[in-house]
C-alpha positions in Angstrom: -24.5 17.9 -14.5 -23.3 16.1 -17.5 -20.2 18.3 -17.7 -19.8 17.2 -13.8 -20.6 13.5 -14.7 -18.0 13.9 -17.8 -15.1 14.8 -15.8 -15.4 12.5 -13.1 -12.8 9.9 -13.7 -14.8 6.8 -14.3 -11.6 4.7 -15.4 -10.0 5.2 -11.9 -13.1 4.6 -9.8 -14.5 1.6 -11.8 -11.2 -0.4 -11.4 -11.1 0.3 -7.7 -14.6 -0.8 -7.3 -13.7 -3.9 -9.1 -10.8 -4.8 -7.2 -12.8 -4.5 -3.8 -15.7 -6.7 -5.4 -12.8 -9.3 -6.2 -11.8 -9.0 -2.4 -15.4 -9.4 -1.2 -16.3 -12.2 -3.5 -13.1 -14.2 -2.6 -14.1 -13.6 1.2 -17.7 -14.4 1.1 -16.4 -18.3 -0.4 -15.1 -18.8 2.9 -15.7 -16.7 5.5 -19.5 -14.5 5.4 -18.1 -12.6 8.7 -15.2 -11.1 7.1 -17.6 -10.7 3.6 -20.0 -8.7 6.0 -17.4 -6.6 7.5 -15.9 -5.7 4.5 -18.6 -5.1 2.8 -19.6 -2.2 5.5 -15.9 -0.7 5.5 -16.0 -0.4 1.8 -19.3 1.5 1.7 -17.9 4.1 4.3 -14.8 4.0 2.3 -16.6 5.1 -0.7 -18.5 7.5 0.9 -15.7 9.1 2.3 -14.1 9.0 -1.2 -17.0 11.2 -2.7 -16.6 13.8 0.1 -12.7 13.8 -0.1 -13.1 14.3 -3.8 -14.9 17.2 -3.4 -12.9 19.2 -1.1 -10.3 21.8 -2.9 -7.1 20.3 -3.2 -5.3 23.4 -1.5 -7.1 22.7 1.6 -5.1 19.5 1.8 -1.7 21.5 0.9 -2.4 23.9 3.3 -2.9 21.6 6.4 0.4 19.6 5.8 1.7 20.3 8.6 -1.4 19.4 10.9 -1.0 16.1 8.9 2.5 15.6 9.5 1.7 15.7 13.1 -1.1 13.9 13.3 0.7 11.1 11.6 3.5 11.5 14.2 1.0 11.2 17.0 -1.0 8.3 16.1 1.9 6.2 15.4 3.2 7.2 18.4 0.1 5.8 20.4 0.4 2.8 18.7 2.9 1.8 21.3 0.3 2.1 23.9 -2.1 -0.3 21.8 -2.1 -4.4 22.6 0.8 -6.3 21.6 -0.2 -9.1 18.8 2.5 -11.9 18.0 5.0 -9.8 19.4 3.8 -6.5 17.0 2.1 -3.5 18.6 0.5 -2.0 15.2 -3.3 -1.6 16.4 -5.0 0.5 18.9 -8.3 -0.2 19.6 -10.8 2.6 19.5 -14.6 1.7 20.9 -13.9 -2.2 20.7 -12.6 -1.5 16.8 -9.2 -2.3 16.1 -7.2 0.3 14.1 -3.8 -0.1 12.2 -2.5 3.8 12.1 0.7 2.7 9.9 -1.9 1.8 7.2 -4.7 4.9 7.5 -1.9 7.4 7.7 -0.6 6.5 4.4 -3.0 9.0 2.5 -1.8 12.0 4.8 2.0 10.8 4.7 1.9 11.3 1.0 0.0 14.6 1.0 3.0 15.8 3.7 5.5 14.8 1.3 3.9 16.0 -1.5 3.9 19.5 0.1 7.4 19.2 1.7 9.0 18.5 -2.1 7.2 21.7 -2.9 8.2 23.5 0.2 11.9 22.6 0.0 13.1 22.1 -3.2 16.0 19.8 -4.0 17.8 22.8 -5.4 20.0 23.2 -2.2 21.4 19.9 -0.3 20.6 21.0 3.4 16.9 20.6 2.3 17.7 17.1 1.1 19.0 16.6 4.6 15.8 17.9 6.0 13.2 15.9 3.9 15.5 12.7 4.8 14.9 13.7 8.5 11.0 14.5 8.2 10.9 11.2 6.8 13.2 9.3 9.2 10.6 10.2 12.0 7.8 7.8 11.1 10.0 5.4 8.9 11.5 4.4 12.7 8.0 4.6 14.3 6.7 2.0 12.2 10.1 -0.1 11.9 10.1 -0.3 15.6 6.1 -1.7 16.1 7.6 -3.9 14.1 6.0 -3.6 10.6 9.0 -4.3 8.0 6.0 -4.4 5.0 4.5 -1.0 5.8 8.0 0.6 6.5 9.3 -0.6 2.9 6.1 0.8 1.5 7.0 4.0 3.0 10.5 4.1 2.2 9.7 3.1 -1.7 6.9 6.0 -1.7 9.6 8.5 -0.4 12.5 7.3 -2.6 10.1 7.3 -5.6 9.3 11.3 -5.4 13.1 11.8 -4.9 13.5 10.1 -8.2 11.0 12.1 -9.8 12.1 15.2 -8.1 14.7 18.2 -9.3 17.2 16.5 -6.9 20.8 16.1 -8.8 21.9 12.4 -10.3 25.0 13.0 -8.6 23.2 12.7 -5.4 21.2 9.8 -6.3 24.2 7.9 -7.6 26.4 8.7 -4.2 22.8 7.2 -2.2 22.7 4.4 -4.4 26.3 3.2 -3.4 25.9 4.1 0.3 22.7 2.0 0.4 24.9 -1.4 -1.2 27.6 -0.1 1.2 25.3 -0.4 4.3 23.0 -3.1 3.1 25.0 -6.0 4.9 24.5 -3.7 8.2 21.1 -3.5 7.6 20.4 -6.8 6.9 21.9 -7.9 10.7 19.3 -5.1 12.1 16.8 -7.0 11.2 15.3 -9.4 13.8 15.8 -13.0 14.0 12.4 -14.1 11.8 12.6 -11.3 9.7 16.2 -12.7 8.9 14.8 -15.8 8.9 12.5 -15.4 6.5 15.0 -13.9 4.0 16.9 -17.1 4.6 13.9 -19.2 3.7 12.9 -17.3 0.5 16.6 -18.5 -0.6 16.2 -22.0 0.2 12.4 -22.8 1.0 12.4 -26.2 2.0 15.1 -25.7 4.9 12.4 -25.7 7.1 9.1 -27.0 5.7 7.1 -27.0 8.7 8.4 -23.7 10.4 9.5 -20.8 8.4 9.3 -22.3 5.5 5.5 -23.4 5.8 3.8 -19.9 4.8 5.8 -19.7 1.5 5.2 -23.8 0.1 1.5 -23.6 1.5 1.3 -20.6 -0.9 3.0 -22.2 -4.0 1.0 -25.0 -3.7 -2.6 -23.3 -3.4 -1.6 -21.1 -6.6 -0.7 -24.5 -8.2 -3.7 -26.2 -7.2 -5.9 -23.8 -8.9 -4.1 -24.6 -12.1 -5.9 -22.9 -15.3 -9.5 -22.5 -14.7 -9.4 -22.8 -11.0 -11.2 -25.2 -8.4 -14.4 -22.9 -8.2 -16.0 -20.6 -5.8 -16.0 -21.7 -2.6 -13.9 -25.1 -3.6 -10.5 -23.8 -2.2 -9.6 -26.5 -0.1 -6.5 -25.1 0.9 -8.0 -22.1 2.0 -11.1 -23.6 3.6 -8.8 -26.1 5.8 -6.8 -23.7 7.1 -3.6 -25.0 5.3 -2.7 -21.5 3.9 -2.2 -19.0 6.7 -3.4 -15.7 6.8 -5.4 -16.4 3.4 -8.2 -13.4 4.0 -4.9 -10.8 4.5 -1.2 -11.5 3.3 -2.1 -14.6 1.1 -5.5 -13.6 -0.5 -4.0 -13.6 -4.4 -3.3 -17.3 -3.9 -6.6 -18.5 -2.0 -8.0 -15.8 -5.8 -5.7 -18.3 -7.9 -6.9 -21.5 -6.1 -10.7 -20.6 -6.9 -10.4 -19.0 -9.9 -7.3 -20.1 -11.5 -4.4 -18.9 -13.6 -6.9 -17.0 -15.8 -8.5 -15.4 -12.9 -5.1 -14.2 -12.3 -4.6 -12.8 -15.5 -7.9 -10.7 -15.2 -7.1 -9.6 -11.8 -3.8 -8.4 -12.8 -5.4 -6.6 -16.3 -7.5 -4.9 -13.7 -4.6 -3.3 -11.6 -2.8 -2.6 -14.7 -5.8 -0.1 -16.0 -6.0 1.2 -13.0 -2.0 1.9 -12.4 -1.8 3.1 -16.0 -4.9 5.6 -15.8 -3.4 7.3 -12.4 0.3 7.4 -13.9 -1.6 8.9 -17.2 -3.0 11.6 -15.2 -0.3 12.3 -13.0 1.6 13.1 -16.4 -0.9 15.6 -17.1 0.1 17.5 -14.2 2.8 20.1 -14.1 6.0 18.6 -12.9 7.3 19.4 -9.1 3.5 20.5 -8.1 1.9 18.9 -4.9 -0.9 17.1 -6.9 1.9 15.9 -9.4 4.1 14.6 -6.6 0.6 12.8 -4.6 -0.4 11.3 -7.4 3.0 9.4 -8.2 3.0 8.8 -4.2 -0.2 7.0 -4.5 0.5 4.9 -7.6 3.6 3.9 -6.2 2.1 2.7 -2.9 -0.7 0.7 -5.3 2.1 -0.8 -7.2 4.6 -1.9 -4.6 2.1 -3.4 -2.6 0.4 -5.3 -5.7 4.0 -6.1 -6.6 5.3 -7.6 -3.4 2.1 -9.3 -2.4 2.0 -10.8 -5.3 5.6 -11.7 -5.8 5.5 -12.9 -2.0 2.4 -15.2 -2.8 4.5 -16.5 -6.2 7.7 -17.1 -3.9 9.5 -14.6 -6.0 10.6 -12.1 -2.8 10.3 -13.1 0.7 7.6 -13.4 2.4 6.3 -10.2 4.4 3.4 -8.6 5.8 1.8 -6.7 3.0 -2.1 -6.7 1.9 -3.4 -6.8 -2.0 -4.9 -3.4 -2.6 -8.9 -3.5 -2.2 -8.7 -6.8 -2.1 -7.5 -8.1 1.2 -9.1 -8.1 3.7 -8.4 -4.9 6.7 -10.8 -2.2 7.3 -7.9 0.1 8.0 -6.2 -0.7 4.7 -9.1 -0.6 2.7 -10.3 2.9 4.2 -6.7 4.4 3.9 -7.1 2.8 -0.1 -10.5 4.8 -0.5 -9.2 8.0 1.2 -6.2 8.2 -1.0 -8.1 7.7 -3.9 -10.4 10.6 -3.2 -7.5 13.2 -2.2 -6.2 12.0 -5.9 -9.2 12.8 -7.2 -9.5 16.4 -5.4 -5.8 16.7 -7.0 -6.9 16.1 -10.7 -9.6 19.2 -10.1 -6.8 21.3 -9.4 -6.9 24.2 -12.3 -3.3 24.3 -13.5 -3.7 27.5 -15.6 -4.4 29.2 -12.3 -1.7 27.5 -10.1 2.0 26.8 -10.8 2.3 25.1 -6.8 -0.4 22.7 -6.3 
């Protein structure tokens, strides 16, 4: 019993639990219904986390093809779901709304962690194959449209490429091609997406329209000052001047109530969480499934945190990215706990017995 307790990664679990608690506190301050819904989903997620952490990691590896097929099917079914604000990102199951692009993230990562091992990048044709396999879920997410999550999936894939055994010359050629085709990528965006980028460059160009969210977020963050207005006293959130204060702008809502000091503490918790995952990943054998998966999970959390906070502070254009474990959203929270459970399973791999996992 003592041995098992010692092997449990408390320095990974506790920061995740603290982040979820912070989210619950913020939600309780302005909406009790959000609080209770998030609490129930969080408890379910933690239960799933403990179950998945006990599963032999080799099972995830051997089921990677099934996970990939399931990912594609769920993303396709999304287009049969309801259209909300011009986007088809959700499906309804028994009155419960699920966002597949959030829920399948851990399965996407286990798939590509396995693919990178099965198709090593010592051959150029394997690179083409991996790009093809990635392009299918990417296109399905991008067409929903869900620019935020498509960026996260792209970041995970590119991050795995960087830590793989790919030739630096291929990376250089890929970087040059991205720069060359960047203008075409900009004009392939929908009108409202291009407007967000232009508004980021000049927020006051349309303060009552496209620039409203960014400006209100900055006002909310600034009103918190050093120590914040206090629990339940965030006027920007409670009076609904700040849109999506429970999801896309929850960091701004948190800082308004708990100030700059609270924001720093939140960042410290994220740093502890990310540092521990990265340190544990570094102890895995390079180019193994467990190594790739842990790196992918690290990239997911880091990108979502950085983009969300940067968006709330006006440092990057506004896009729909939740703050991991903190923002309201059942699909996102479940996905994160599932991903963490698989991460715990990956950490139990005995590197002395396997050079694959």
